C-alpha positions as CSV (number, residue, x, y, z in Angstrom):
1,M,163.7,-32.2,126.8
2,S,164.5,-31.4,123.1
3,I,167.1,-33.3,121.1
4,E,169.4,-30.2,121.3
5,Q,169.1,-30.3,125.1
6,E,169.8,-34.0,125.1
7,I,172.9,-33.6,123.0
8,S,174.2,-30.6,125.0
9,V,174.1,-32.6,128.3
10,W,175.8,-35.6,126.7
11,D,179.4,-35.9,127.9
12,G,180.7,-36.6,124.4
13,K,182.0,-40.0,125.5
14,S,179.3,-42.4,126.6
15,A,178.1,-44.4,123.7
16,D,175.3,-45.8,125.9
17,D,174.0,-42.3,126.7
18,I,174.0,-41.1,123.0
19,R,172.3,-44.4,122.0
20,V,169.4,-43.5,124.4
21,V,169.1,-40.1,122.6
22,Y,169.1,-41.9,119.3
23,K,166.4,-44.4,120.4
24,A,164.2,-41.6,121.7
25,Y,164.3,-39.5,118.6
26,R,165.1,-41.7,115.6
27,E,161.4,-42.2,114.6
28,Q,160.5,-38.6,114.8
29,P,159.5,-37.0,111.4
30,G,162.4,-34.9,110.1
31,F,165.0,-36.6,112.3
32,A,167.7,-36.6,109.7
33,D,167.1,-33.0,108.7
34,S,167.2,-32.0,112.4
35,I,170.5,-33.6,113.1
36,I,172.0,-32.5,109.8
37,N,171.2,-28.9,110.8
38,L,172.7,-29.5,114.2
39,T,176.0,-30.6,112.7
40,D,176.6,-27.0,111.7
41,D,176.3,-25.8,115.3
42,E,179.5,-26.3,117.3
43,P,178.0,-27.3,120.7
44,Y,176.0,-30.1,118.9
45,Q,178.4,-31.2,116.2
46,K,179.8,-34.3,117.9
47,G,176.5,-35.7,119.1
48,A,174.7,-34.8,115.9
49,K,177.2,-36.6,113.7
50,W,177.1,-39.6,116.0
51,L,173.3,-39.7,115.6
52,L,173.5,-39.3,111.8
53,K,176.1,-42.1,111.6
54,A,173.9,-44.4,113.7
55,W,170.8,-43.5,111.6
56,L,172.6,-44.3,108.4
57,E,174.1,-47.5,109.8
58,S,170.5,-48.6,110.6
59,G,169.8,-48.7,106.9
60,N,168.3,-45.3,106.4
61,K,169.1,-43.3,103.3
62,L,169.7,-39.6,102.7
63,E,167.7,-37.7,100.1
64,I,169.5,-35.7,97.5
65,S,168.6,-32.4,99.3
66,Q,170.1,-33.8,102.5
67,I,173.3,-34.8,100.7
68,T,173.5,-31.4,99.2
69,K,173.2,-29.8,102.6
70,I,176.0,-32.0,104.0
71,Y,178.3,-31.0,101.2
72,G,177.5,-27.4,101.9
73,L,178.6,-28.0,105.5
74,L,182.1,-29.1,104.5
75,N,184.0,-26.2,105.9
76,P,186.6,-25.1,108.4
77,R,183.9,-23.9,110.9
78,N,184.0,-27.4,112.4
79,R,186.7,-26.8,114.9
80,N,186.7,-30.1,116.7
81,W,188.8,-32.6,114.8
82,S,186.4,-35.5,115.6
83,T,183.5,-33.7,114.0
84,K,184.9,-32.7,110.7
85,F,183.4,-34.4,107.7
86,C,186.0,-36.1,105.6
87,T,187.0,-34.2,102.5
88,S,189.4,-35.0,99.6
89,S,192.3,-35.1,102.0
90,C,190.9,-38.3,103.5
91,R,192.3,-41.6,102.3
92,T,190.7,-45.0,102.6
């Protein structure tokens, strides 16, 4: 099964299930690029962003080109509130 298929069968709720996907794919070459690209595709947004967050929390770093790609994805096409990247309207 591909990472896209794994994300598409995820129920969007089970942290244990998405962790299994993360553990299966995190070491693959181009993992970050793959999941960054999937964040722009609505059926995969929630799972891809969870995977990206887990990857970053594991101590990995984004390259400048990946950061640029993410900034380019800051748009209203992300329909699900839980998948929107935080923009200037976010406060910490």
